[in-house]
C-alpha positions in Angstrom: 23.0 37.3 6.6 24.8 35.6 3.7 25.4 31.9 4.2 28.8 30.4 3.7 30.3 27.0 3.3 31.6 25.9 6.7 34.8 23.8 7.1 34.5 20.1 6.9 34.6 18.4 10.3 36.2 15.1 11.1 33.9 12.1 11.3 33.7 8.4 11.3 33.8 6.6 8.0 30.5 6.9 6.0 29.0 3.8 4.4 27.6 4.9 1.1 25.5 2.2 -0.4 23.2 1.9 -3.4 20.6 4.1 -1.8 23.3 6.5 -0.4 23.9 7.3 3.2 21.6 7.5 6.2 22.1 8.3 9.8 20.3 9.6 12.9 19.7 13.4 12.8 22.0 15.4 15.1 24.1 12.3 15.8 25.6 11.0 12.5 23.4 13.1 10.2 24.8 16.6 10.7 25.3 19.6 8.4 29.1 19.0 8.5 28.8 15.3 7.6 26.2 16.1 4.8 28.8 18.5 3.3 31.4 15.8 3.4 29.1 13.4 1.5 28.3 16.2 -0.9 32.0 16.8 -1.4 32.6 13.1 -2.2 29.7 13.1 -4.7 31.0 16.3 -6.3 34.4 14.8 -6.7 32.9 11.7 -8.4 30.8 13.9 -10.8 33.8 16.0 -11.8 36.1 13.1 -12.3 33.7 10.4 -13.8 30.7 12.2 -15.3 30.3 15.2 -17.6 30.0 17.9 -14.9 29.1 20.5 -17.5 25.6 18.9 -17.6 24.9 19.9 -14.0 23.4 18.2 -10.9 19.8 18.4 -9.6 19.2 18.5 -5.8 15.8 17.7 -4.2 14.5 17.1 -0.7 11.7 15.5 1.2 9.5 16.5 4.2 12.0 15.5 7.0 13.4 17.9 9.6 15.7 20.4 8.0 15.9 18.6 4.6 15.4 21.9 2.8 18.3 23.5 4.6 20.6 20.5 4.1 19.7 20.5 0.4 20.8 24.2 0.2 24.1 23.3 1.9 24.7 20.4 -0.4 23.9 22.6 -3.4 26.5 25.1 -2.3 29.2 22.3 -2.0 28.4 21.0 -5.5 28.3 24.5 -7.1 31.7 25.4 -5.5 33.3 22.9 -7.9 32.1 25.0 -10.8 29.2 22.6 -11.5 25.7 24.0 -12.3 23.1 23.1 -9.7 19.3 23.1 -10.0 17.9 23.2 -6.5 14.2 22.2 -6.0 12.0 25.0 -4.8 9.7 22.7 -2.9 9.7 19.1 -1.5 9.3 16.4 -4.1 9.3 12.6 -4.3 12.5 10.9 -5.2 11.2 9.6 -8.6 10.6 13.2 -9.7 14.3 14.1 -9.4 15.2 10.8 -11.1 13.0 11.6 -14.0 14.3 15.2 -14.4 17.9 14.0 -14.3 17.1 11.8 -17.3 15.0 14.4 -19.1 17.6 17.1 -18.7 20.5 14.7 -19.4 22.1 15.9 -16.2 25.2 14.4 -14.7 23.3 13.2 -11.7 20.8 14.0 -8.9 20.9 14.2 -5.1 18.0 13.7 -2.7 17.9 14.7 0.9 15.8 11.9 2.3 15.8 8.8 4.5 13.0 7.1 2.5 10.9 4.9 4.7 13.2 5.1 7.8 11.8 6.5 11.1 11.5 10.2 11.5 14.7 10.4 13.6 16.7 9.6 10.5 17.7 11.5 7.4 20.1 10.8 4.5 21.4 11.5 1.1 20.6 9.5 -2.1 22.5 9.8 -5.3 20.7 9.2 -8.6 22.9 8.5 -11.7 22.5 10.1 -15.1 20.2 7.3 -16.4 17.6 8.3 -13.7 17.8 5.6 -11.0 19.9 4.2 -8.2 23.7 4.1 -8.6 25.1 0.9 -9.9 27.7 -0.9 -7.7 30.5 0.5 -9.9 29.3 4.0 -9.3 28.9 3.5 -5.6 32.5 2.1 -5.4 33.8 5.3 -7.0 31.8 7.6 -4.7 33.2 5.6 -1.7 36.7 6.1 -2.9 36.1 9.9 -3.2 34.5 10.0 0.2 37.4 8.2 1.8 39.8 10.7 0.2 37.8 13.6 1.5 37.8 12.2 5.1 41.4 11.0 5.0 43.0 14.2 3.8 40.5 16.8 5.2 39.9 18.4 1.8 39.5 22.1 2.2 36.2 23.5 0.9 36.3 25.6 -2.3 35.0 29.2 -2.3 31.2 29.4 -2.8 29.8 29.9 -6.3 26.1 30.8 -5.6 25.6 32.1 -9.1 25.7 28.5 -10.3 22.6 27.6 -8.2 19.3 27.9 -10.0 15.8 27.2 -8.8 14.0 24.1 -10.1 10.2 23.4 -10.1 10.2 19.6 -9.9 6.5 18.6 -9.6 4.9 20.0 -12.7 7.1 18.3 -15.3 6.9 15.1 -13.3 3.1 15.1 -13.2 2.9 16.0 -17.0 5.1 13.0 -17.7 3.4 10.3 -15.7 -0.1 11.5 -16.7 0.7 10.2 -20.2 1.0 6.6 -19.1 -2.6 6.0 -18.3 -5.9 5.3 -20.2 -7.8 8.1 -18.5 -11.0 7.7 -20.5 -11.4 4.1 -19.4 -10.6 5.1 -15.8 -13.0 8.1 -15.9 -15.9 6.0 -17.3 -15.7 3.6 -14.4 -16.4 6.4 -11.9 -14.2 4.8 -9.2 -13.4 6.7 -6.0 -9.9 6.6 -4.4 -8.2 7.9 -1.3 -4.5 8.6 -1.3 -2.2 8.4 1.7 1.3 9.9 1.3 2.0 9.3 5.0 2.9 13.0 5.5 5.7 12.4 2.9 6.8 14.2 -0.2 4.4 12.4 -2.5 1.7 14.5 -1.0 -0.8 15.9 -3.5 0.4 14.0 -6.5 -2.4 11.5 -7.0 -5.2 14.0 -6.2 -3.8 16.4 -8.7 -3.6 13.7 -11.5 -7.0 12.4 -10.7 -8.6 15.9 -10.5 -7.2 16.8 -14.0 -9.1 13.8 -15.4 -12.3 14.1 -13.5 -11.8 11.2 -11.1 -12.7 11.3 -7.4 -9.6 11.1 -5.1 -9.4 12.4 -1.5 -6.2 12.4 0.5 -5.3 11.8 4.2 -2.0 12.6 6.0 -1.2 15.1 3.3 0.4 17.8 5.5 4.1 18.1 6.1 5.0 16.5 9.4 8.7 15.7 10.1 7.5 13.1 12.6 5.2 11.4 10.1 2.4 11.3 12.6 4.5 9.2 15.0 4.8 6.1 12.7 7.4 4.9 10.3 6.6 6.3 6.8 6.6 2.8 5.4 3.3 1.6 3.6 2.8 -1.6 5.5 0.8 -2.5 8.6 0.5 -1.2 11.2 1.6 2.1 9.8 -1.3 2.2 7.2 -4.1 1.8 9.8 -5.4 5.3 9.1 -5.7 4.5 5.4 -7.6 1.3 6.2 -10.0 3.2 8.4 -10.4 5.9 5.8 -11.2 3.4 3.0 -14.0 1.8 5.1 -15.4 5.1 6.5 -15.5 6.7 3.0 -16.5 3.6 1.1 -13.7 4.1 -1.4 -12.9 1.6 -4.1 -9.3 1.5 -3.0 -6.7 3.3 -0.9 -3.3 4.0 -2.4 -0.3 4.7 -0.2 3.3 5.9 -0.7 6.3 5.8 1.6 8.1 8.9 2.9 9.9 9.8 -0.4 7.3 8.3 -2.8 9.2 5.4 -4.3 7.5 2.4 -2.5 3.8 1.6 -2.8 1.2 0.1 -0.6 -2.5 -0.5 -1.2 -5.8 -1.2 0.7 -8.8 -3.0 -0.9 -12.3 -1.6 -0.5 -12.9 -4.0 2.4 -10.0 -2.5 4.3 -7.6 -5.4 3.8 -4.0 -4.7 3.1 -2.7 -5.6 -0.4 0.9 -6.5 0.1 3.8 -5.6 -2.3 4.0 -9.2 -3.7 0.3 -9.0 -4.5 0.6 -5.5 -6.0 3.5 -6.7 -8.2 1.6 -9.7 -9.4 -1.5 -7.6 -10.3 0.8 -5.2 -12.2 2.4 -8.1 -14.1 -1.0 -9.4 -14.9 -2.1 -6.0 -16.2 0.9 -4.9 -18.2 2.1 -8.3 -19.6 -1.4 -9.9 -19.7 -4.3 -7.5 -20.2 -2.3 -4.9 -22.1 0.1 -7.4 -23.6 3.0 -5.0 -23.6 6.4 -6.5 -24.7 9.3 -7.2 -22.4 10.7 -9.6 -19.9 9.9 -9.7 -16.1 12.5 -9.3 -13.3 12.1 -10.0 -9.6 14.4 -10.2 -6.6 15.2 -13.4 -4.8 12.7 -12.8 -2.0 9.6 -12.2 -4.2 6.6 -14.5 -4.5 6.6 -17.5 -6.8 3.3 -16.2 -8.2 5.4 -14.0 -10.5 7.1 -17.2 -11.9 3.7 -18.6 -12.8 2.5 -15.4 -14.4 5.7 -15.1 -16.5 5.2 -18.6 -17.8 1.5 -18.0 -18.6 2.4 -14.9 -20.7 5.4 -16.5 -22.3 7.9 -14.0 -20.7 11.4 -14.7 -19.7 11.8 -14.3 -15.9 15.0 -12.8 -14.5 15.7 -13.5 -10.8 18.3 -11.3 -9.1 19.7 -10.7 -5.6 17.8 -8.6 -3.2 18.0 -4.8 -4.0 16.4 -2.7 -6.7 19.9 -1.9 -8.0 20.0 -5.3 -9.7 16.6 -4.7 -11.3 17.8 -1.3 -12.5 20.9 -2.8 -14.0 18.8 -5.3 -16.0 16.5 -2.6 -17.2 19.5 -0.7 -18.5 20.9 -3.7 -20.4 17.8 -5.7 -21.5 14.1 -5.3 -22.5 12.5 -5.6 -19.1 8.8 -4.6 -19.0 8.5 -4.6 -15.2 10.7 -5.4 -12.2 10.0 -5.5 -8.5 11.2 -6.3 -5.0 9.7 -7.5 -1.8 9.7 -4.0 -0.1 7.2 -2.4 -2.6 9.7 -1.0 -5.0 8.4 -1.6 -8.5 9.5 -0.1 -11.8 8.6 -0.3 -15.5 10.4 0.4 -18.7 7.4 2.3 -19.9 8.6 5.1 -17.8 11.9 4.9 -16.0 14.2 2.2 -14.5 13.2 3.4 -11.1 10.8 2.6 -8.3 7.8 5.0 -8.2 4.7 4.7 -5.9 2.6 7.2 -7.9 3.1 5.4 -11.2 2.3 2.0 -9.7 -0.8 3.5 -8.0 -2.0 4.8 -11.4 -1.5 1.4 -13.0 -3.5 -0.3 -10.2 -6.3 2.2 -10.7 -6.2 1.5 -14.5 -6.3 -2.2 -13.8 -9.4 -1.8 -11.7 -11.0 0.2 -14.4 -10.1 -2.3 -17.1 -11.7 -5.2 -15.3 -14.4 -3.5 -13.3 -13.3 -5.4 -10.2 -11.8 -4.6 -6.8 -8.2 -5.4 -6.0 -9.3 -8.2 -3.8 -11.6 -9.7 -6.4 -8.7 -9.7 -8.9 -6.4 -11.4 -6.4 -9.0 -14.1 -5.9 -9.1 -14.6 -9.7 -5.3 -15.1 -9.7 -5.4 -17.5 -6.8 -8.2 -19.5 -8.4 -6.0 -20.0 -11.4 -2.5 -20.4 -9.9 -3.2 -21.4 -6.3 -2.8 -19.3 -3.1 0.5 -17.6 -2.1 0.8 -16.4 1.5 4.0 -14.5 2.4 5.5 -13.4 5.7 8.7 -12.0 7.0 10.4 -11.5 10.4 13.6 -9.7 11.3 15.4 -11.3 14.2 17.7 -9.3 16.4 20.6 -11.7 16.9 24.3 -11.7 17.6 26.8 -11.9 14.7 27.6 -15.5 15.9 23.9 -16.4 15.7 23.6 -15.0 12.2 26.4 -17.1 10.9 25.2 -20.2 12.8 21.7 -19.8 11.3 22.9 -19.5 7.8 25.2 -22.6 8.3 22.4 -24.5 9.9 20.0 -24.1 6.9 22.8 -24.5 4.4 23.8 -27.9 5.8 22.8 -30.7 3.4 22.3 -33.0 6.4 19.2 -31.0 7.2 16.8 -33.0 5.0 13.5 -32.0 6.7 12.1 -29.0 8.5 8.9 -29.4 10.5 6.6 -31.6 8.4 8.3 -31.2 5.1 11.2 -32.7 3.2 13.8 -30.3 1.7 14.2 -31.3 -1.9 16.5 -28.4 -2.8 18.2 -25.2 -1.8 19.3 -22.0 -3.5 22.0 -19.5 -2.4 21.7 -16.5 -4.7 21.3 -14.2 -1.7 21.1 -16.0 1.7 19.8 -19.5 1.8 16.5 -20.5 0.3 15.1 -23.8 1.5 12.2 -25.4 -0.3 9.6 -27.2 1.9 8.3 -30.0 -0.2 5.6 -28.7 -2.5 4.1 -26.1 -0.1 6.6 -23.3 -0.4 9.9 -22.0 0.7 11.8 -20.1 3.4 14.7 -17.8 3.0 17.3 -17.0 5.7 19.5 -14.0 5.0 21.9 -12.1 7.2 21.9 -8.3 7.2 25.3 -6.9 6.2 24.9 -3.7 8.2 22.8 -4.6 11.3 22.6 -7.4 13.8 19.5 -8.8 12.1 18.7 -12.1 10.5 15.9 -11.7 8.0 13.6 -14.6 7.6 11.2 -14.8 4.7 8.6 -17.5 4.0 5.9 -18.2 1.4 3.5 -21.1 1.5 0.0 -21.9 0.3 -1.6 -21.2 3.7 -1.3 -18.1 5.9 -1.2 -20.2 9.1 1.5 -22.5 7.7 3.6 -19.5 6.8 3.4 -18.1 10.3 4.1 -21.5 11.8 7.3 -21.8 9.7 8.4 -18.3 10.7 7.8 -19.0 14.4 9.8 -22.3 14.1 12.7 -20.7 12.4 12.8 -17.9 15.0 12.8 -20.6 17.8 15.5 -22.6 16.1 17.8 -19.5 15.6 17.5 -18.5 19.2 18.6 -22.0 20.3 21.8 -21.9 18.2 
């Protein structure tokens, strides 16, 4: 039976952010609502981009992502815009890369990234191959509002404008060129990859196999439920990778989130290597060991170890509000070698102004080969030179009133001490960052979309970090 474009159904207003729109499957995320979002994106492309260059559409391993991608492709093509629809699931960075390589008008991904399996969403990638800048998001939101307000009638289908796209081969060919494979091959390291049942499945094993390097993979099959865990590469969700590293005596475990743009890692002793540590190791490798040119960028919640590394290597450090969109904007305007955020999104100008777990994993492997040391050994080397940095974060489920009171409490200049430490200064780039003497800092930041207060802390001791987080949580609950 031939498919057709169904009428657009009424719905509540969609909040389309930098990473697009997400909602719970069969509640907010429906085929009708996905078509409305596609209609808004199509109107943006036709009015503000060169639609003659076409749009790429890809999708991940989530429930019905392939069918939603086909529906979205039909909506875009109905405007007379050429569409290339992926013929298989692929990681988000693959579509970002191909948008740039093909000089396309933009790209669309059906994915909810690292969200729980009940969710799905739609990401928009701009013509430069990364997240939409705030100015683009604003335009898409205007078009979305127009579609919903005026119940825009769908255009007749133009299926002849939809062509098949093989997204993985050109992606692999491109990222393979970034690495010193001979050095890596000669070290005879062994890796295990964990895509967490997501769309980065098979990427690292394929690249390592091409170059004669041992790499096995766990949780590689498509599972829309992601094995019952959130597809986010942090504890406790990475426990299977930690177990696999120890059982197989691998040199490292390399992990990606559900759509392959956030990285996690496990050292050979089974310990988790957090995103701040990964970012620091990559800065050390690219700016230090390889001495590649360019500045360094980080978001407001990232470890101060990056500041020390930037100073050591004589690089200008740019600090921006939380969100990779700000890193991307800098990469488009200035010479930024590497930029990263707290959640494991790291990008480098050697490749694309975009987060990519696979590329970061390759650089970590290359770093290990370069020094002949484990990830843990290299972290200990950094700590021996710069001191220890122990990071932690909690998300507190609070009322809107409590959120505001918490921010006000820590902003108040009358608060001159917290626990055992004086407060010499504060910063308010994104939330309120309070410095605790010379031992570290805490950051209190209200979520704009949820009843959550995010509390971040970094000190020179893990127990101290936890003590501060516990104390902030207790204080907030008392407000």
